[in-house]
C-alpha positions as CSV (number, residue, x, y, z in Angstrom):
1,X,30.5,-75.9,78.1
2,X,29.0,-78.7,76.4
3,X,30.8,-80.1,73.3
4,X,27.3,-81.8,71.9
5,X,26.6,-81.5,68.1
6,X,24.1,-83.5,68.0
7,X,20.8,-82.9,65.6
8,X,18.7,-79.5,66.4
9,X,15.5,-81.5,65.8
10,X,14.1,-82.1,69.1
11,X,10.4,-82.5,70.1
12,X,8.5,-79.6,71.1
13,X,6.5,-79.9,73.7
14,X,2.7,-80.5,73.3
15,X,-0.1,-78.5,74.4
16,X,-3.7,-79.2,74.3
17,X,-4.7,-75.8,73.5
18,X,-5.0,-74.6,70.2
19,X,-4.1,-70.9,69.4
20,X,-2.2,-70.6,72.2
21,X,1.1,-68.8,72.4
22,X,4.2,-70.6,72.9
23,X,8.1,-70.4,73.1
24,X,10.3,-73.0,72.2
25,X,12.6,-73.1,74.9
26,X,15.3,-75.0,73.4
27,X,16.0,-72.4,70.2
28,X,17.8,-68.8,70.3
29,X,18.2,-67.1,67.1
30,X,20.5,-64.0,67.4
31,X,22.4,-61.8,64.6
32,X,25.4,-60.0,65.1
33,X,25.4,-56.6,63.7
34,X,28.4,-53.8,63.6
35,X,30.2,-51.1,61.5
36,X,33.2,-53.1,59.4
37,X,36.0,-54.2,61.4
38,X,34.8,-54.1,64.8
39,X,35.0,-57.8,65.4
40,X,32.0,-59.6,64.4
41,X,33.6,-63.1,63.0
42,X,36.3,-62.9,64.9
43,X,33.8,-62.9,68.0
44,X,31.7,-65.7,65.6
45,X,35.0,-68.0,65.4
46,X,35.4,-67.6,69.5
47,X,32.1,-68.9,70.1
48,X,32.5,-71.6,67.6
49,X,35.4,-72.9,69.6
50,X,34.4,-72.7,73.0
51,X,31.1,-74.2,72.2
52,X,32.6,-77.4,71.2
53,X,31.3,-77.2,67.9
54,X,35.3,-78.5,66.3
55,X,37.1,-81.1,68.0
56,X,40.3,-80.1,69.6
57,X,42.7,-80.9,67.0
58,X,40.6,-79.2,64.5
59,X,40.3,-76.2,66.9
60,X,44.2,-75.7,66.3
61,X,43.7,-75.5,63.1
62,X,41.0,-73.4,62.3
63,X,41.7,-70.8,60.0
64,X,40.6,-67.1,61.5
65,X,37.4,-65.8,60.1
66,X,35.9,-69.2,59.1
67,X,32.5,-67.6,58.1
68,X,34.2,-65.4,55.3
69,X,34.3,-68.1,52.9
70,X,34.4,-66.4,49.8
71,X,37.6,-65.6,48.6
72,X,36.6,-61.6,47.6
73,X,36.1,-61.6,51.7
74,X,39.5,-62.8,52.7
75,X,41.3,-60.5,50.3
76,X,39.3,-57.4,51.0
77,X,39.1,-58.3,54.8
78,X,35.2,-57.5,54.8
79,X,32.0,-59.7,55.1
80,X,30.0,-59.5,51.8
81,X,27.4,-62.2,52.1
82,X,25.8,-63.0,55.6
83,X,25.6,-66.1,56.5
84,X,24.2,-68.2,59.4
85,X,26.1,-71.0,62.1
86,X,24.5,-72.9,65.2
87,X,26.4,-73.6,68.0
88,X,25.2,-75.3,71.5
89,X,24.8,-74.2,74.8
90,X,24.0,-76.5,77.1
91,X,20.3,-78.3,75.9
92,X,19.7,-75.0,73.4
93,X,21.0,-74.1,70.1
94,X,22.0,-71.2,69.3
95,X,21.7,-69.8,65.6
96,X,23.8,-67.2,64.9
97,X,23.7,-64.7,61.4
98,X,27.3,-63.2,61.0
99,X,26.1,-59.8,58.7
100,X,28.1,-57.8,56.6
101,X,29.6,-54.3,58.3
102,X,29.6,-52.2,55.2
103,X,26.4,-49.9,54.8
104,X,26.3,-50.7,50.4
105,X,25.5,-54.8,51.9
106,X,23.0,-53.5,53.7
107,X,20.6,-55.5,52.6
108,X,22.2,-58.8,53.6
109,X,21.5,-57.1,57.0
110,X,17.7,-56.5,56.6
111,X,17.4,-60.0,55.5
112,X,19.5,-61.3,58.4
113,X,17.1,-59.5,60.9
114,X,14.3,-61.2,59.9
115,X,15.2,-64.6,60.5
116,X,16.1,-63.3,64.5
117,X,14.7,-62.6,67.8
118,X,17.5,-60.2,69.1
119,X,21.0,-58.7,68.0
120,X,24.6,-58.6,69.5
121,X,25.8,-54.8,68.5
122,X,29.6,-54.6,68.9
123,X,31.2,-51.6,69.2
124,X,34.7,-50.8,69.0
125,X,36.1,-49.5,72.2
126,X,38.3,-46.7,70.8
127,X,36.2,-46.0,67.6
128,X,32.6,-45.8,68.9
129,X,29.8,-45.7,67.3
130,X,30.4,-45.1,63.3
131,X,27.9,-44.7,60.7
132,X,27.7,-48.4,59.9
133,X,26.4,-48.8,63.7
134,X,23.8,-46.2,63.2
135,X,22.5,-48.0,60.1
136,X,22.3,-51.3,61.6
137,X,21.0,-50.2,64.6
138,X,18.2,-48.5,63.5
139,X,17.2,-51.7,61.6
140,X,16.9,-53.5,65.1
141,X,15.3,-50.5,67.1
142,X,12.5,-50.4,64.0
143,X,12.1,-54.3,64.0
144,X,11.3,-54.3,67.8
145,X,14.4,-56.5,68.5
146,X,15.9,-56.7,71.9
147,X,19.6,-55.3,72.2
148,X,22.8,-56.6,73.9
149,X,25.9,-53.6,73.6
150,X,29.1,-55.5,73.5
151,X,32.2,-53.2,74.2
152,X,34.5,-55.1,72.1
153,X,38.8,-55.0,71.8
154,X,38.8,-53.4,75.5
155,X,42.3,-54.1,75.3
156,X,43.2,-51.3,72.9
157,X,46.0,-49.2,74.5
158,X,43.3,-46.4,73.1
159,X,40.1,-47.8,74.4
160,X,37.9,-45.6,76.1
161,X,35.4,-47.7,77.2
162,X,33.2,-45.3,79.4
163,X,33.3,-42.4,76.9
164,X,31.9,-45.6,74.1
165,X,29.0,-46.8,76.4
166,X,27.8,-43.0,76.8
167,X,28.2,-42.3,73.0
168,X,26.1,-45.2,72.4
169,X,23.5,-44.3,75.0
170,X,23.6,-40.9,72.9
171,X,23.1,-42.4,69.3
172,X,19.7,-44.9,71.0
173,X,18.5,-41.6,72.2
174,X,19.1,-39.8,68.7
175,X,17.3,-43.1,67.0
176,X,14.4,-42.4,69.0
177,X,14.1,-45.5,71.0
178,X,12.1,-46.2,73.9
179,X,12.8,-46.5,77.2
180,X,12.6,-50.3,77.2
181,X,15.1,-50.3,74.4
182,X,17.4,-48.1,75.8
183,X,17.6,-50.1,78.9
184,X,19.9,-52.7,77.4
185,X,22.8,-54.8,79.1
186,X,26.6,-54.4,78.7
187,X,28.9,-57.0,78.1
188,X,32.8,-55.9,77.5
189,X,34.7,-58.1,75.1
190,X,38.1,-59.1,73.4
191,X,37.1,-61.1,70.8
192,X,40.6,-62.2,69.8
193,X,41.3,-63.6,73.3
194,X,37.7,-65.0,73.8
195,X,36.7,-63.4,76.5
196,X,33.8,-61.4,78.1
197,X,32.8,-60.3,81.2
198,X,30.0,-57.8,82.6
199,X,32.5,-56.2,84.8
200,X,33.9,-53.5,83.0
201,X,37.9,-53.5,82.7
202,X,40.3,-50.7,83.1
203,X,40.6,-49.1,79.7
204,X,43.5,-51.0,77.9
205,X,43.0,-54.6,80.3
206,X,41.1,-58.1,78.8
207,X,38.1,-59.1,80.7
208,X,38.6,-61.1,84.0
209,X,36.4,-64.2,82.7
210,X,38.9,-66.5,80.9
211,X,36.0,-67.7,78.3
212,X,32.8,-66.2,76.9
213,X,30.3,-68.0,79.1
214,X,29.3,-64.8,80.7
215,X,28.1,-63.3,77.3
216,X,26.2,-66.7,76.5
217,X,24.6,-66.6,80.1
218,X,23.6,-62.9,79.1
219,X,22.2,-63.9,75.7
220,X,20.1,-66.8,77.3
221,X,18.5,-64.2,79.7
222,X,18.1,-61.5,77.4
223,X,17.2,-62.7,74.0
224,X,13.6,-64.1,74.0
225,X,13.2,-67.7,72.5
226,X,11.2,-68.2,69.0
227,X,7.6,-68.0,69.7
228,X,4.8,-69.8,67.6
229,X,0.9,-69.8,67.5
230,X,-0.3,-73.6,69.2
231,X,-2.0,-75.5,66.1
232,X,-0.9,-72.9,63.1
233,X,-0.4,-74.7,59.8
234,X,2.6,-73.7,58.2
235,X,4.7,-70.8,57.4
236,X,8.2,-70.8,56.7
237,X,9.7,-67.3,55.2
238,X,12.5,-67.5,52.5
239,X,15.2,-65.3,54.0
240,X,18.4,-66.2,51.8
241,X,19.5,-68.8,48.8
242,X,22.1,-70.5,48.3
243,X,23.7,-73.7,46.1
244,X,25.0,-77.1,46.4
245,X,26.6,-79.2,43.6
246,X,24.5,-82.1,44.5
247,X,21.1,-80.7,45.6
248,X,20.7,-77.5,43.0
249,X,19.2,-74.2,44.7
250,X,19.2,-74.2,48.4
251,X,16.4,-71.8,49.7
252,X,16.9,-70.9,53.7
253,X,14.0,-70.3,56.1
254,X,13.1,-69.5,59.2
255,X,9.9,-71.3,60.4
256,X,7.5,-69.2,61.9
257,X,4.8,-71.5,62.7
258,X,3.7,-75.5,62.5
259,X,6.2,-78.5,61.0
260,X,8.0,-79.1,58.1
261,X,9.2,-82.2,57.0
262,X,11.8,-83.7,54.6
263,X,9.3,-85.0,51.2
264,X,6.7,-83.3,52.6
265,X,4.3,-81.3,50.0
266,X,4.0,-77.7,50.9
267,X,2.6,-74.7,49.1
268,X,5.1,-72.2,47.9
269,X,3.4,-68.6,47.7
270,X,5.2,-66.2,45.3
271,X,5.4,-62.1,46.3
272,X,3.1,-61.8,43.2
273,X,0.0,-63.5,44.9
274,X,0.1,-66.7,42.8
275,X,0.6,-70.3,44.5
276,X,2.0,-73.7,43.6
277,X,2.4,-76.9,44.9
278,X,6.1,-78.0,45.3
279,X,7.6,-80.7,47.4
280,X,10.1,-80.6,49.8
281,X,13.2,-83.0,48.3
282,X,15.8,-82.6,51.4
283,X,15.6,-80.4,54.8
284,X,19.2,-79.5,56.2
285,X,20.1,-77.8,59.5
286,X,23.1,-75.9,60.4
287,X,25.4,-77.5,62.9
288,X,28.5,-75.2,63.2
289,X,29.6,-75.1,60.0
290,X,28.0,-77.5,58.1
291,X,24.3,-78.5,56.9
292,X,23.2,-82.2,58.1
293,X,20.4,-83.5,57.3
294,X,17.0,-83.9,59.4
295,X,13.8,-85.5,59.2
296,X,11.9,-82.3,60.2
297,X,12.0,-78.8,61.8
298,X,9.8,-76.5,63.8
299,X,8.9,-73.5,65.2
300,X,12.3,-70.9,65.2
301,X,14.7,-73.4,63.1
302,X,16.4,-72.0,60.7
303,X,16.8,-74.5,57.8
304,X,17.6,-74.9,54.1
305,X,15.8,-76.9,51.6
306,X,15.9,-78.1,48.4
307,X,14.0,-79.7,45.7
308,X,12.4,-75.7,44.4
309,X,14.3,-74.7,41.2
310,X,12.7,-71.3,40.8
311,X,12.5,-70.4,44.7
312,X,13.2,-66.7,45.5
313,X,13.7,-64.4,48.3
314,X,10.6,-63.2,50.3
315,X,8.2,-66.3,49.3
316,X,6.6,-68.1,51.5
317,X,6.1,-72.1,52.2
318,X,2.6,-72.8,53.7
319,X,0.6,-75.6,54.2
320,X,-1.1,-76.9,51.1
321,X,-4.9,-76.4,52.8
322,X,-4.2,-73.4,54.7
323,X,-1.8,-71.4,52.9
324,X,-1.2,-68.2,55.2
325,X,1.6,-66.2,53.2
326,X,3.8,-64.3,55.2
327,X,4.9,-60.2,54.4
328,X,7.2,-60.1,51.9
329,X,10.9,-58.8,52.7
330,X,11.2,-54.4,52.2
331,X,15.0,-53.3,51.4
332,X,15.8,-49.5,51.4
333,X,15.7,-48.2,47.9
334,X,19.5,-48.3,45.2
335,X,21.2,-45.0,45.8
336,X,24.1,-45.5,43.5
337,X,23.5,-46.4,39.7
338,X,26.1,-47.6,36.6
339,X,26.2,-48.9,33.6
340,X,27.2,-52.4,32.7
341,X,27.6,-53.9,29.1
342,X,29.7,-55.9,26.9
343,X,33.2,-55.2,25.9
344,X,33.7,-52.8,23.0
345,X,37.2,-51.9,23.0
346,X,39.9,-52.8,20.2
347,X,41.4,-55.6,22.4
348,X,38.3,-57.0,23.4
349,X,38.4,-60.7,23.5
350,X,42.2,-60.9,24.5
351,X,41.9,-62.8,28.2
352,X,38.1,-63.4,28.7
353,X,35.7,-66.0,27.3
354,X,32.2,-64.5,27.9
355,X,31.5,-62.0,26.0
356,X,28.5,-61.7,24.2
357,X,25.2,-59.7,25.5
358,X,23.1,-62.9,26.3
359,X,25.8,-63.8,28.6
360,X,26.0,-60.4,30.5
361,X,22.4,-60.5,30.7
362,X,22.0,-63.8,32.0
363,X,24.6,-63.1,34.6
364,X,22.5,-60.2,35.7
365,X,19.7,-61.8,36.0
366,X,20.6,-64.2,38.2
367,X,22.3,-61.7,40.6
368,X,18.8,-60.2,40.8
369,X,17.9,-63.6,42.3
370,X,19.4,-64.1,45.6
371,X,20.5,-60.1,46.1
372,X,17.8,-58.2,46.6
373,X,19.1,-54.8,47.0
374,X,20.2,-54.2,43.5
375,X,17.8,-53.7,40.4
376,X,18.8,-54.4,36.6
377,X,17.0,-51.8,34.2
378,X,17.3,-51.8,30.5
379,X,19.0,-49.3,28.6
380,X,18.8,-47.6,25.0
381,X,21.7,-50.0,23.7
382,X,20.3,-53.7,23.5
383,X,24.3,-54.9,25.0
384,X,24.1,-52.2,28.0
385,X,22.1,-52.5,31.1
386,X,21.7,-50.2,34.2
387,X,22.4,-51.8,37.4
388,X,21.6,-50.1,40.7
389,X,22.2,-50.6,44.2
390,X,23.3,-49.1,47.5
391,X,27.0,-48.2,47.0
392,X,30.0,-47.8,44.8
393,X,31.6,-50.8,46.5
394,X,28.3,-53.3,46.4
395,X,28.3,-52.4,42.9
396,X,32.1,-52.8,42.5
397,X,32.0,-56.0,44.5
398,X,29.6,-57.4,41.4
399,X,31.7,-56.5,38.8
400,X,35.1,-57.9,40.2
401,X,32.8,-61.3,41.0
402,X,31.9,-61.6,36.9
403,X,35.5,-60.7,36.1
404,X,36.9,-63.5,38.1
405,X,34.2,-65.9,35.9
406,X,35.8,-64.6,32.2
407,X,33.5,-62.1,32.0
408,X,34.9,-58.9,30.0
409,X,32.7,-55.7,30.6
410,X,32.4,-52.2,29.5
411,X,31.4,-50.2,33.0
412,X,30.6,-46.6,33.3
413,X,30.8,-44.1,35.8
414,X,28.6,-44.5,38.9
415,X,26.0,-41.8,39.3
416,X,23.3,-41.4,41.8
417,X,20.2,-42.4,41.8
418,X,17.2,-38.8,42.2
419,X,14.2,-38.6,43.0
420,X,11.3,-36.2,42.3
421,X,9.4,-35.3,45.7
422,X,7.0,-32.8,45.9
423,X,7.7,-31.7,42.1
424,X,11.4,-30.6,42.9
425,X,14.2,-32.7,42.3
426,X,16.3,-34.6,45.1
427,X,19.4,-37.0,45.3
428,X,20.8,-38.9,48.3
429,X,23.2,-37.5,51.0
430,X,25.7,-39.3,52.9
431,X,26.3,-39.1,56.4
432,X,30.1,-39.3,56.5
433,X,32.3,-39.8,59.5
434,X,36.2,-39.1,59.3
435,X,39.0,-39.8,61.7
436,X,42.0,-38.2,61.2
437,X,45.1,-36.3,62.6
438,X,44.2,-33.0,63.8
439,X,46.9,-31.2,61.3
440,X,44.8,-32.1,58.2
441,X,41.4,-30.5,59.3
442,X,42.1,-27.4,57.3
443,X,42.8,-29.2,54.1
444,X,39.7,-31.9,55.0
445,X,37.3,-29.0,55.8
446,X,38.5,-27.5,52.3
447,X,38.0,-30.8,50.0
448,X,34.4,-31.2,51.9
449,X,33.4,-27.6,51.1
450,X,34.1,-28.0,47.7
451,X,31.4,-30.8,47.7
452,X,29.0,-28.9,49.3
453,X,29.2,-30.9,52.6
454,X,27.6,-29.5,55.6
455,X,29.4,-30.2,59.2
456,X,27.5,-31.6,61.9
457,X,29.9,-32.1,64.8
458,X,33.7,-31.6,65.3
459,X,35.1,-33.6,67.9
460,X,38.8,-33.4,69.4
461,X,39.8,-36.2,71.7
462,X,43.2,-34.6,72.9
463,X,44.7,-37.8,71.5
464,X,46.1,-35.4,68.5
465,X,42.7,-36.7,66.2
466,X,39.8,-35.5,65.7
467,X,36.5,-36.8,64.4
468,X,34.5,-35.0,61.8
469,X,30.6,-35.9,61.0
470,X,29.4,-34.4,57.8
471,X,26.5,-34.5,55.4
472,X,27.6,-34.3,52.0
473,X,25.5,-35.4,49.0
474,X,26.5,-39.1,47.4
475,X,27.9,-37.1,44.1
476,X,30.6,-35.9,46.2
477,X,31.6,-38.7,47.7
478,X,32.4,-40.4,44.2
479,X,36.1,-40.3,43.9
480,X,36.8,-38.6,47.2
481,X,38.3,-41.5,48.7
482,X,41.4,-42.0,46.5
483,X,42.2,-38.0,47.4
484,X,41.4,-37.9,50.8
485,X,44.0,-40.6,51.3
486,X,46.3,-38.9,49.5
487,X,45.6,-35.6,51.2
488,X,45.9,-37.1,55.0
489,X,49.1,-39.2,53.9
490,X,47.2,-42.8,54.0
491,X,46.5,-41.9,57.9
492,X,42.6,-41.1,58.0
493,X,39.6,-43.5,58.4
494,X,36.4,-42.2,56.4
495,X,33.2,-44.1,56.6
496,X,29.6,-43.5,55.0
497,X,26.1,-44.8,55.3
498,X,22.9,-43.5,53.5
499,X,20.9,-40.7,55.2
500,X,18.5,-39.8,52.8
501,X,17.6,-37.4,50.5
502,X,17.8,-33.9,50.1
503,X,17.2,-31.2,47.2
504,X,19.6,-30.7,44.6
505,X,22.4,-29.5,45.4
506,X,23.3,-28.1,41.9
507,X,26.6,-28.5,40.2
508,X,29.7,-30.1,41.9
509,X,33.2,-30.1,40.3
510,X,35.2,-33.1,42.3
511,X,38.2,-33.5,40.2
512,X,40.6,-30.7,39.1
513,X,42.4,-33.0,36.9
514,X,42.2,-34.2,33.6
515,X,43.0,-37.6,31.6
516,X,46.1,-38.1,29.2
517,X,44.4,-40.0,26.4
518,X,46.4,-41.9,23.9
519,X,45.5,-40.7,20.1
520,X,47.2,-44.1,18.0
521,X,47.1,-48.2,19.0
522,X,50.8,-49.8,19.4
523,X,52.8,-50.8,22.3
524,X,54.1,-48.2,24.9
525,X,57.7,-47.1,25.2
526,X,59.6,-46.3,27.8
527,X,60.9,-43.1,25.6
528,X,57.5,-41.5,25.1
529,X,56.1,-42.5,28.6
530,X,59.7,-41.0,30.3
531,X,58.7,-37.3,28.1
532,X,54.8,-37.6,29.3
533,X,55.6,-38.3,33.1
534,X,56.5,-34.7,33.4
535,X,52.8,-33.7,32.6
536,X,51.4,-35.5,35.1
537,X,50.9,-39.7,36.6
538,X,51.2,-42.6,34.1
539,X,49.0,-45.5,34.3
540,X,50.6,-47.6,32.4
541,X,54.1,-49.4,32.3
542,X,56.3,-49.7,29.2
543,X,55.7,-52.6,26.2
544,X,51.7,-52.4,26.9
545,X,49.4,-52.4,24.2
546,X,47.2,-49.1,23.8
547,X,44.5,-48.2,21.5
548,X,43.4,-44.5,20.6
549,X,40.6,-43.2,23.3
550,X,42.2,-45.4,26.2
551,X,43.5,-43.2,29.2
552,X,47.0,-43.5,30.0
553,X,47.3,-41.1,32.3
554,X,46.3,-38.2,34.7
555,X,46.8,-35.0,33.3
556,X,48.2,-32.6,35.9
557,X,46.3,-29.4,34.2
558,X,42.2,-29.6,34.3
559,X,41.8,-30.3,30.4
560,X,42.4,-33.5,28.5
561,X,45.3,-34.3,26.8
562,X,45.9,-36.5,23.8
563,X,49.6,-37.9,23.8
564,X,51.6,-40.6,21.8
565,X,53.0,-43.1,24.0
566,X,54.0,-45.0,21.2
567,X,56.4,-42.9,20.1
568,X,59.9,-44.6,19.3
569,X,63.6,-43.2,19.5
570,X,64.8,-42.4,16.5
571,X,67.8,-44.2,15.3
572,X,70.7,-42.3,13.9
573,X,74.3,-42.3,13.4
574,X,75.1,-39.5,15.4
575,X,76.9,-39.8,18.8
576,X,76.3,-38.0,21.9
577,X,77.5,-37.8,25.5
578,X,74.3,-38.4,26.6
579,X,72.9,-40.4,24.5
580,X,73.0,-43.8,25.5
581,X,72.1,-42.9,29.0
582,X,69.5,-44.8,30.6
583,X,66.2,-44.0,30.7
584,X,64.4,-43.8,34.7
585,X,61.0,-44.0,34.5
586,X,58.7,-43.2,37.9
587,X,56.7,-46.3,38.5
588,X,53.4,-46.3,36.9
589,X,50.1,-45.6,39.0
590,X,48.3,-49.2,39.5
591,X,44.5,-49.0,39.6
592,X,42.7,-51.5,40.9
593,X,38.5,-51.3,39.8
594,X,37.3,-49.4,43.0
595,X,39.6,-46.9,41.9
596,X,39.4,-46.7,38.4
597,X,35.5,-46.5,38.7
598,X,36.2,-43.3,40.9
599,X,38.8,-41.8,38.6
600,X,36.4,-41.8,36.0
601,X,34.4,-38.7,34.4
602,X,31.1,-38.6,32.9
603,X,32.4,-39.1,29.1
604,X,34.6,-42.4,30.4
605,X,34.0,-45.5,31.7
606,X,36.6,-48.6,32.7
607,X,37.2,-51.3,30.3
608,X,37.1,-54.7,32.8
609,X,38.4,-58.2,31.9
610,X,40.1,-61.1,33.8
611,X,43.6,-59.5,33.0
612,X,43.4,-55.9,33.6
613,X,41.3,-53.0,34.0
614,X,41.4,-50.0,31.9
615,X,40.2,-46.3,31.3
616,X,39.0,-45.7,28.3
617,X,36.7,-42.5,27.0
618,X,33.4,-43.3,25.9
619,X,34.0,-42.1,22.2
620,X,37.6,-43.6,21.3
621,X,38.1,-41.1,18.2
622,X,39.2,-37.5,18.9
623,X,37.0,-36.7,16.1
624,X,33.7,-38.0,17.6
625,X,35.2,-36.5,21.1
626,X,35.6,-33.0,19.6
627,X,31.7,-33.0,18.2
628,X,30.8,-34.0,21.6
629,X,32.4,-31.2,22.9
630,X,30.8,-28.8,20.4
631,X,27.4,-29.9,21.1
632,X,27.5,-29.7,24.8
633,X,29.3,-26.2,24.4
634,X,26.1,-25.0,22.1
635,X,23.4,-27.0,23.5
C-alpha cells in the first residue's frame, strides 16, 4: 500500500452549478464501534502500520494500543476518550474515530458518530454481540449510517463464526433495522496479526489474506464519500475538545459545507442561540497520530482549530455573512449520580494539595466543558456537588483523574437518577449479560432474584458455559460485580448497558454484611487486628492511622459493629508458654476506588486522597449515628 502521508488538504473539483449536492471522493470518515475488548484499538494499530503511517523503524518500536494515550486507559485496558487518526489508502484519506467500548462512556460514542459517514462494527468470534454492541449499533442505525460487520479474533480456539454472524443478524432485526441496513457486508479479521479476508475461515483459523487490503477495499466500496452542497456557506460542527501547551484549547470539528482557512474570521454560533465573531488563529489536520498545520480545509475534513478560548462542544462555526447553525449534539440522559465534595475527615490534608471547595468546583466545571454526558448540580451544602453520569465507571474515572491531580475528596454512594412519568416514579433498568460456568447457574439465579432481576434469555452453548440475559434495576447492580466475582471464583464475565426506565421496583437489600467501624483514633496494632479478623474481613494493615467513624473491615453479620483496632497488648512480668508467639494475620483486603464505591451503604462514603482510599461513615461520632438511627426508626 502507498506510504505517503502528504497534506490532506487537496483541491476540491469545481462545479459551476450552485446548490448541487456533490461528494468528496478523496475522503472517507469512519468510526470503529464494538463492545469492550473486542479489538477496536488493536485493529486501528494494524491499519496505521499497514497504511505506511510510520516508517519501518518506528513501526517496529510502536507500542501496542497506541491510541490509548491516557495512563488510566493503559492501566485499565479500556478506551475512555474517543480519538481520531488518519491513514492514506491510495489517493484517499481515511479518517478513523476509535470510540470507547464501555457503555458508561456512551457520550463519546455519540459524538464520534456525529463526525462520520459509516461504521465498522467489530464482534468477537467467540463472545458474539454483547450489551454494548447493542447500544452502539442502535445509535448507528438511528443515525442511518452504513455498517460493515467485522468478525474479529477468528483464530480463537473457541471461535464460532457462523453462530456469531446469525446472532448479529438477529440483533439487527431486534433493533428494527430496515432491509437496506440488514444487507451489510461481512469481513473476517485477526486484528492482532493484521489480517482480514472476505472469505469465511474455519473456526480457529486465521484469514487467508496476508494483510488488511480486503478490509480497506470493502471500506472504500461501502462507506460513502462525504457530501456537501456546492456554493453553500461554511458550516463546521464542534464535536470534541483537546488542549495544546502552545495553542491552548483546540476544537475538533467536522466541516460539513464550505471551506475554512487559517486566519479567517468566522461566526461562532453558540448552543444558546447567541453569535460572536471570532478568528481562527491556527488550523490543524490529522496525519497518523500527529496534527500538522494546514492553510485550509474543505467538506468532509476533520480538523482542529485554535484561537477561540471559550468554544464548547455542539457549537457551529459558520460564515459571518450567512451564519447557519447546525443542530446541537444530543446525548442520552444520565442514569447514575453521586456526591463529590471536599475531604472533611480528621486526616484531611495529609497527602493532597488541592483541598478547598473553590478548587473542587472549578475542576468539576472544567470537566463539563469537554464531557457532554455528565451534569453537575448544587446541593444543600456549599462544599458538595451532585455529579450525574452514565454509570459507576464513568464517575469513578472522573474521581480517579481528580485524585491524580492532587485533590482530596469525599465521595458519596452512587445512587440512581429517577424520573416521574405519568405521575409514577420510574427508575433506570439495565440489560445484564453474564457468561459463566454452568455449575454456578443456581448461585447466579439466586443473586439476581434478590436484586429483582427478570430473566430474558438463557443459553447453554454445550461447552460447559452458559449465557444469561437479565433486565435488572440499576440499583441492584451497584455493588454486584464484587459479589459476582466472589461467587463465580473469578471465572464469570458480566456486562450491562442502560435499557430504559420502568416503575420503581421497591426496596432492595443488596448487601447482607455490616461494617466494622473504628471507635477511636490512633494507629492500628497487629494484636487488635488479630482478635478482630475472626469477626470478618479486615481492610487495614497494622500501623495505619485510623479515626473514629472510619470503616476498618467488613462484619460477617448484617449489623455494624464498633471496634477498637488500636488496642495494645498489656505488658506484664508474668510469663506463659504461648505468650511470645508471633501474631499471624490474614492479609487484609485492599480495596480499589471502584470496589470502595460498590461497598458503600447509604450512610457511608469514600474518602479519596492521592495516597489512600478509605471508607467512612457520613456521621463520624457514634452518638450522632445513634441519633440518626433513632430518627429513622420513629419517622
